C-alpha positions, -999 to +999 in steps of 0.1 A: +782-633+502+760-642+471+782-672+449+756-687+431+744-666+400+711-673+380+701-654+348+662-647+351+646-636+314+627-606+325+598-590+310+590-568+339+557-580+347+544-592+375+559-628+377+592-617+365+586-588+392+582-616+418+609-635+410+641-610+412+635-602+450+625-636+456+654-655+436+677-625+458+663-629+492+648-665+498+675-684+475+706-665+482+710-659+443+728-633+426+701-625+398+712-611+363+682-604+340+677-603+306+650-593+280+650-599+244+632-577+222+617-593+195+598-559+183+571-557+214+593-530+232+600-489+222+633-478+232+619-460+263+601-496+276+629-510+272+650-482+296+615-490+318+624-530+323+662-519+327+649-498+358+627-521+373+649-552+375+675-532+391+649-515+410+642-549+427+674-559+432+691-575+400+729-569+401+727-562+363+701-561+331+710-566+294+686-557+269+689-576+235+677-561+201+666-596+182+644-576+158+663-578+126+675-621+134+634-628+148+624-614+113+653-627+093+653-661+106+617-666+114+589-645+107+599-640+070+597-677+063+562-676+073+548-647+055+571-665+020+552-698+032+518-676+029+510-694+064+482-671+077+466-688+043+447-717+052 
């Protein structure tokens, strides 16, 4: 019975895909995965990432849509400051 839990930032790529079964099978941890979308993933990609996490053995997966917050609290200030125009 697994009592210790871990939350893994999960992209669905090679490295994080290795981590799910490793943490579950080798370390005996209950793995919960999270993917934060800051604008780089479509709804279809989010769905595929969730399926992959669960297939690899994650106990649960959560997709967090942070597109608006990422823009409003970060990116827009870089644009306002014309940060790319040295």
